[in-house]
PDB file of N, CA, C and O in Angstrom, chain B, residues numbered from 101:
ATOM      1  N   MET B 101       0.838  -1.206   0.000  1.00  0.00           N
ATOM      2  CA  MET B 101       0.000   0.000   0.000  1.00  0.00           C
ATOM      3  C   MET B 101       0.871   1.254   0.000  1.00  0.00           C
ATOM      4  O   MET B 101       0.591   2.219  -0.711  1.00  0.00           O
ATOM      5  N   ALA B 102       1.949   1.224   0.823  1.00  0.00           N
ATOM      6  CA  ALA B 102       2.846   2.383   0.912  1.00  0.00           C
ATOM      7  C   ALA B 102       3.529   2.620  -0.434  1.00  0.00           C
ATOM      8  O   ALA B 102       3.765   3.763  -0.827  1.00  0.00           O
ATOM      9  N   HIS B 103       3.841   1.535  -1.130  1.00  0.00           N
ATOM     10  CA  HIS B 103       4.508   1.653  -2.430  1.00  0.00           C
ATOM     11  C   HIS B 103       3.603   2.384  -3.433  1.00  0.00           C
ATOM     12  O   HIS B 103       4.067   3.216  -4.214  1.00  0.00           O
ATOM     13  N   LYS B 104       2.315   2.061  -3.397  1.00  0.00           N
ATOM     14  CA  LYS B 104       1.366   2.686  -4.322  1.00  0.00           C
ATOM     15  C   LYS B 104       1.297   4.194  -4.075  1.00  0.00           C
ATOM     16  O   LYS B 104       1.270   4.986  -5.018  1.00  0.00           O
ATOM     17  N   GLN B 105       1.270   4.582  -2.797  1.00  0.00           N
ATOM     18  CA  GLN B 105       1.210   6.010  -2.455  1.00  0.00           C
ATOM     19  C   GLN B 105       2.441   6.737  -2.998  1.00  0.00           C
ATOM     20  O   GLN B 105       2.334   7.850  -3.513  1.00  0.00           O
ATOM     21  N   GLU B 106       3.606   6.103  -2.879  1.00  0.00           N
ATOM     22  CA  GLU B 106       4.849   6.714  -3.365  1.00  0.00           C
ATOM     23  C   GLU B 106       4.776   6.943  -4.877  1.00  0.00           C
ATOM     24  O   GLU B 106       5.254   7.957  -5.385  1.00  0.00           O
ATOM     25  N   ASP B 107       4.175   5.990  -5.584  1.00  0.00           N
ATOM     26  CA  ASP B 107       4.056   6.106  -7.041  1.00  0.00           C
ATOM     27  C   ASP B 107       3.055   7.197  -7.427  1.00  0.00           C
ATOM     28  O   ASP B 107       3.222   7.876  -8.441  1.00  0.00           O
ATOM     29  N   ILE B 108       2.014   7.356  -6.607  1.00  0.00           N
ATOM     30  CA  ILE B 108       0.964   8.339  -6.909  1.00  0.00           C
ATOM     31  C   ILE B 108       1.468   9.765  -6.650  1.00  0.00           C
ATOM     32  O   ILE B 108       1.116  10.686  -7.388  1.00  0.00           O
ATOM     33  N   GLN B 109       2.282   9.953  -5.617  1.00  0.00           N
ATOM     34  CA  GLN B 109       2.738  11.301  -5.246  1.00  0.00           C
ATOM     35  C   GLN B 109       3.475  12.011  -6.388  1.00  0.00           C
ATOM     36  O   GLN B 109       3.112  13.139  -6.724  1.00  0.00           O
ATOM     37  N   PRO B 110       4.499  11.391  -6.998  1.00  0.00           N
ATOM     38  CA  PRO B 110       5.220  12.063  -8.086  1.00  0.00           C
ATOM     39  C   PRO B 110       4.334  12.334  -9.303  1.00  0.00           C
ATOM     40  O   PRO B 110       4.518  13.336  -9.995  1.00  0.00           O
ATOM     41  N   ILE B 111       3.382  11.451  -9.561  1.00  0.00           N
ATOM     42  CA  ILE B 111       2.476  11.606 -10.703  1.00  0.00           C
ATOM     43  C   ILE B 111       1.589  12.833 -10.488  1.00  0.00           C
ATOM     44  O   ILE B 111       1.361  13.608 -11.417  1.00  0.00           O
ATOM     45  N   SER B 112       1.088  13.007  -9.253  1.00  0.00           N
ATOM     46  CA  SER B 112       0.222  14.148  -8.947  1.00  0.00           C
ATOM     47  C   SER B 112       1.005  15.453  -9.080  1.00  0.00           C
ATOM     48  O   SER B 112       0.472  16.457  -9.553  1.00  0.00           O
ATOM     49  N   ASN B 113       2.274  15.435  -8.659  1.00  0.00           N
ATOM     50  CA  ASN B 113       3.111  16.634  -8.772  1.00  0.00           C
ATOM     51  C   ASN B 113       3.348  16.978 -10.241  1.00  0.00           C
ATOM     52  O   ASN B 113       3.323  18.149 -10.619  1.00  0.00           O
ATOM     53  N   ASP B 114       3.576  15.968 -11.060  1.00  0.00           N
ATOM     54  CA  ASP B 114       3.823  16.193 -12.485  1.00  0.00           C
ATOM     55  C   ASP B 114       2.539  16.642 -13.198  1.00  0.00           C
ATOM     56  O   ASP B 114       2.591  17.465 -14.111  1.00  0.00           O
ATOM     57  N   SER B 115       1.407  16.108 -12.785  1.00  0.00           N
ATOM     58  CA  SER B 115       0.137  16.445 -13.431  1.00  0.00           C
ATOM     59  C   SER B 115      -0.267  17.879 -13.112  1.00  0.00           C
ATOM     60  O   SER B 115      -1.018  18.494 -13.870  1.00  0.00           O
ATOM     61  N   LEU B 116       0.224  18.421 -11.993  1.00  0.00           N
ATOM     62  CA  LEU B 116      -0.110  19.794 -11.615  1.00  0.00           C
ATOM     63  C   LEU B 116       0.583  20.792 -12.541  1.00  0.00           C
ATOM     64  O   LEU B 116       0.066  21.884 -12.776  1.00  0.00           O
ATOM     65  N   LYS B 117       1.745  20.422 -13.063  1.00  0.00           N
ATOM     66  CA  LYS B 117       2.523  21.341 -13.906  1.00  0.00           C
ATOM     67  C   LYS B 117       1.867  21.578 -15.275  1.00  0.00           C
ATOM     68  O   LYS B 117       1.721  22.733 -15.675  1.00  0.00           O
ATOM     69  N   PRO B 118       1.465  20.519 -16.013  1.00  0.00           N
ATOM     70  CA  PRO B 118       0.878  20.733 -17.342  1.00  0.00           C
ATOM     71  C   PRO B 118      -0.535  21.312 -17.303  1.00  0.00           C
ATOM     72  O   PRO B 118      -1.043  21.753 -18.334  1.00  0.00           O
ATOM     73  N   GLU B 119      -1.186  21.320 -16.122  1.00  0.00           N
ATOM     74  CA  GLU B 119      -2.558  21.831 -16.020  1.00  0.00           C
ATOM     75  C   GLU B 119      -2.687  23.270 -16.531  1.00  0.00           C
ATOM     76  O   GLU B 119      -3.537  23.538 -17.380  1.00  0.00           O
ATOM     77  N   PRO B 120      -1.858  24.206 -16.032  1.00  0.00           N
ATOM     78  CA  PRO B 120      -1.963  25.592 -16.513  1.00  0.00           C
ATOM     79  C   PRO B 120      -1.718  25.710 -18.011  1.00  0.00           C
ATOM     80  O   PRO B 120      -2.393  26.480 -18.694  1.00  0.00           O
ATOM     81  N   LYS B 121      -0.758  24.951 -18.520  1.00  0.00           N
ATOM     82  CA  LYS B 121      -0.469  24.976 -19.965  1.00  0.00           C
ATOM     83  C   LYS B 121      -1.697  24.513 -20.743  1.00  0.00           C
ATOM     84  O   LYS B 121      -2.037  25.102 -21.769  1.00  0.00           O
ATOM     85  N   TYR B 122      -2.358  23.474 -20.269  1.00  0.00           N
ATOM     86  CA  TYR B 122      -3.552  22.948 -20.942  1.00  0.00           C
ATOM     87  C   TYR B 122      -4.666  23.990 -20.921  1.00  0.00           C
ATOM     88  O   TYR B 122      -5.382  24.170 -21.907  1.00  0.00           O
ATOM     89  N   LYS B 123      -4.806  24.685 -19.766  1.00  0.00           N
ATOM     90  CA  LYS B 123      -5.834  25.728 -19.641  1.00  0.00           C
ATOM     91  C   LYS B 123      -5.571  26.840 -20.642  1.00  0.00           C
ATOM     92  O   LYS B 123      -6.499  27.334 -21.283  1.00  0.00           O
ATOM     93  N   ILE B 124      -4.308  27.238 -20.782  1.00  0.00           N
ATOM     94  CA  ILE B 124      -3.934  28.303 -21.719  1.00  0.00           C
ATOM     95  C   ILE B 124      -4.250  27.859 -23.145  1.00  0.00           C
ATOM     96  O   ILE B 124      -4.745  28.642 -23.956  1.00  0.00           O
ATOM     97  N   LEU B 125      -3.957  26.587 -23.441  1.00  0.00           N
ATOM     98  CA  LEU B 125      -4.211  26.052 -24.781  1.00  0.00           C
ATOM     99  C   LEU B 125      -5.707  26.086 -25.086  1.00  0.00           C
ATOM    100  O   LEU B 125      -6.116  26.479 -26.179  1.00  0.00           O
ATOM    101  N   VAL B 126      -6.518  25.673 -24.116  1.00  0.00           N
ATOM    102  CA  VAL B 126      -7.976  25.667 -24.298  1.00  0.00           C
ATOM    103  C   VAL B 126      -8.481  27.099 -24.474  1.00  0.00           C
ATOM    104  O   VAL B 126      -9.347  27.365 -25.307  1.00  0.00           O
ATOM    105  N   TYR B 127      -7.923  28.022 -23.669  1.00  0.00           N
ATOM    106  CA  TYR B 127      -8.332  29.429 -23.749  1.00  0.00           C
ATOM    107  C   TYR B 127      -8.037  29.993 -25.130  1.00  0.00           C
ATOM    108  O   TYR B 127      -8.887  30.634 -25.747  1.00  0.00           O
ATOM    109  N   SER B 128      -6.809  29.744 -25.612  1.00  0.00           N
ATOM    110  CA  SER B 128      -6.403  30.261 -26.923  1.00  0.00           C
ATOM    111  C   SER B 128      -7.262  29.638 -28.028  1.00  0.00           C
ATOM    112  O   SER B 128      -7.635  30.311 -28.989  1.00  0.00           O
ATOM    113  N   LEU B 129      -7.570  28.350 -27.880  1.00  0.00           N
ATOM    114  CA  LEU B 129      -8.378  27.661 -28.889  1.00  0.00           C
ATOM    115  C   LEU B 129      -9.794  28.234 -28.918  1.00  0.00           C
ATOM    116  O   LEU B 129     -10.350  28.463 -29.993  1.00  0.00           O
ATOM    117  N   SER B 130     -10.379  28.467 -27.737  1.00  0.00           N
ATOM    118  CA  SER B 130     -11.732  29.021 -27.660  1.00  0.00           C
ATOM    119  C   SER B 130     -11.747  30.450 -28.211  1.00  0.00           C
ATOM    120  O   SER B 130     -12.694  30.849 -28.889  1.00  0.00           O
ATOM    121  N   TRP B 131     -10.694  31.214 -27.916  1.00  0.00           N
ATOM    122  CA  TRP B 131     -10.601  32.596 -28.414  1.00  0.00           C
ATOM    123  C   TRP B 131     -10.519  32.597 -29.934  1.00  0.00           C
ATOM    124  O   TRP B 131     -11.149  33.418 -30.601  1.00  0.00           O
ATOM    125  N   PHE B 132      -9.729  31.662 -30.478  1.00  0.00           N
ATOM    126  CA  PHE B 132      -9.588  31.534 -31.930  1.00  0.00           C
ATOM    127  C   PHE B 132     -10.941  31.201 -32.568  1.00  0.00           C
ATOM    128  O   PHE B 132     -11.293  31.742 -33.617  1.00  0.00           O
ATOM    129  N   LEU B 133     -11.693  30.305 -31.922  1.00  0.00           N
ATOM    130  CA  LEU B 133     -13.011  29.925 -32.436  1.00  0.00           C
ATOM    131  C   LEU B 133     -13.953  31.124 -32.419  1.00  0.00           C
ATOM    132  O   LEU B 133     -14.696  31.350 -33.373  1.00  0.00           O
ATOM    133  N   LEU B 134     -13.918  31.890 -31.330  1.00  0.00           N
ATOM    134  CA  LEU B 134     -14.780  33.071 -31.206  1.00  0.00           C
ATOM    135  C   LEU B 134     -14.445  34.089 -32.288  1.00  0.00           C
ATOM    136  O   LEU B 134     -15.343  34.644 -32.923  1.00  0.00           O
ATOM    137  N   SER B 135     -13.164  34.333 -32.499  1.00  0.00           N
ATOM    138  CA  SER B 135     -12.726  35.300 -33.513  1.00  0.00           C
ATOM    139  C   SER B 135     -13.138  34.817 -34.908  1.00  0.00           C
ATOM    140  O   SER B 135     -13.545  35.616 -35.752  1.00  0.00           O
ATOM    141  N   ALA B 136     -13.028  33.509 -35.142  1.00  0.00           N
ATOM    142  CA  ALA B 136     -13.404  32.935 -36.438  1.00  0.00           C
ATOM    143  C   ALA B 136     -14.912  33.099 -36.664  1.00  0.00           C
ATOM    144  O   ALA B 136     -15.344  33.419 -37.771  1.00  0.00           O
ATOM    145  N   LEU B 137     -15.707  32.881 -35.618  1.00  0.00           N
ATOM    146  CA  LEU B 137     -17.161  33.009 -35.727  1.00  0.00           C
ATOM    147  C   LEU B 137     -17.544  34.453 -36.034  1.00  0.00           C
ATOM    148  O   LEU B 137     -18.417  34.701 -36.866  1.00  0.00           O
ATOM    149  N   SER B 138     -16.900  35.400 -35.370  1.00  0.00           N
ATOM    150  CA  SER B 138     -17.201  36.818 -35.583  1.00  0.00           C
ATOM    151  C   SER B 138     -16.754  37.252 -36.982  1.00  0.00           C
ATOM    152  O   SER B 138     -17.336  38.163 -37.571  1.00  0.00           O
ATOM    153  N   PHE B 139     -15.727  36.600 -37.503  1.00  0.00           N
ATOM    154  CA  PHE B 139     -15.198  36.939 -38.833  1.00  0.00           C
ATOM    155  C   PHE B 139     -16.195  36.537 -39.923  1.00  0.00           C
ATOM    156  O   PHE B 139     -16.370  37.255 -40.909  1.00  0.00           O
ATOM    157  N   PHE B 140     -16.851  35.376 -39.737  1.00  0.00           N
ATOM    158  CA  PHE B 140     -17.760  34.867 -40.771  1.00  0.00           C
ATOM    159  C   PHE B 140     -19.030  35.706 -40.918  1.00  0.00           C
ATOM    160  O   PHE B 140     -19.882  35.394 -41.750  1.00  0.00           O
TER     161      PHE B 140
END
């Protein structure tokens, strides 16, 4: 059980880092879609 927790801890730390990047990507993608819709 302790081994599983050790494996989960580093994964959670790594998953926290790409979260903001993913949010920025989604934001930019949604903004691009909005601009494209207004253009048409």
